[in-house]
C-alpha positions as CSV (number, residue, x, y, z in Angstrom):
1,M,-9.1,-41.3,-13.7
2,S,-12.3,-43.1,-14.5
3,Q,-14.3,-42.9,-17.7
4,T,-16.9,-40.6,-16.1
5,E,-14.4,-38.0,-15.0
6,S,-13.2,-35.4,-17.5
7,P,-9.8,-34.0,-17.3
8,R,-9.7,-30.6,-15.6
9,K,-9.2,-27.6,-17.7
10,P,-6.4,-25.3,-16.6
11,L,-7.8,-22.4,-14.5
12,E,-7.6,-19.1,-16.3
13,V,-7.8,-15.8,-14.3
14,R,-7.7,-12.1,-15.0
15,C,-4.6,-10.3,-13.9
16,P,-5.7,-7.7,-11.3
17,S,-3.3,-5.1,-12.7
18,C,-3.5,-5.4,-16.5
19,G,-6.7,-7.4,-16.9
20,E,-5.1,-10.0,-19.3
21,M,-6.2,-13.6,-18.9
22,H,-3.5,-16.0,-17.9
23,L,-3.2,-19.5,-16.5
24,Y,-3.3,-19.7,-12.7
25,S,-0.6,-22.0,-11.8
26,T,1.7,-22.8,-8.9
27,D,4.5,-22.5,-11.5
28,N,3.8,-18.7,-11.6
29,P,5.6,-17.1,-8.6
30,Y,3.7,-13.9,-9.3
31,R,0.2,-15.3,-9.1
32,P,-2.5,-14.0,-9.1
33,F,-0.6,-11.5,-11.3
34,C,0.6,-12.4,-14.8
35,S,4.1,-11.1,-14.4
36,K,6.7,-9.5,-12.1
37,G,5.8,-6.1,-13.5
38,C,2.1,-6.3,-12.8
39,K,2.9,-7.4,-9.2
40,A,5.2,-4.5,-8.8
41,I,2.6,-2.1,-10.1
42,D,0.1,-3.3,-7.5
43,L,2.7,-3.1,-4.7
44,G,3.4,0.5,-5.7
45,A,-0.3,1.4,-5.6
46,W,-0.5,0.1,-2.0
47,A,2.7,1.9,-1.1
48,S,1.4,5.2,-2.5
49,E,-1.9,4.7,-0.7
50,E,-3.9,4.5,-3.8
51,Y,-5.7,1.6,-2.1
52,R,-7.3,2.1,1.3
53,F,-9.4,0.3,3.8
54,E,-12.1,2.2,5.6
55,A,-11.4,2.0,9.3
56,K,-14.0,2.6,11.9
57,P,-12.8,4.3,15.1
58,S,-12.6,2.2,18.2
59,R,-14.7,3.0,21.2
60,D,-11.6,4.3,23.0
61,E,-10.8,6.6,20.1
62,L,-14.4,8.0,20.1
63,L,-14.2,8.6,23.9
64,E,-10.8,10.3,23.5
65,D,-12.2,12.6,20.8
66,L,-15.1,13.6,23.1
67,T,-12.8,14.4,26.0
68,D,-10.3,16.3,23.8
69,D,-13.0,18.4,22.1
70,P,-12.7,22.0,23.5
71,G,-16.2,22.9,22.1
72,H,-17.9,20.8,24.8
C-alpha cells in the first residue's frame, strides 16, 4: 500500500430483516443478513408469499383470456 492510499474501512450494511448494522464480510455465511435467524425470517416471508413480484400477463395469456371470455 502506498502512502497516498488509505486502508479500507470495513463495509457495514443494514440487515434486511432486523435493521441492525453489521460488518459485511465473506466470513458471514448469512450475508447480507446478520444471522441465521434473520435469514430464516426472510425465507419464511418468501415462503408465505409476504413478498411478491408483479407479473404482467404474456401476449398468449391475454389472447387466451379473450377467447375464453363468454361475455364476448
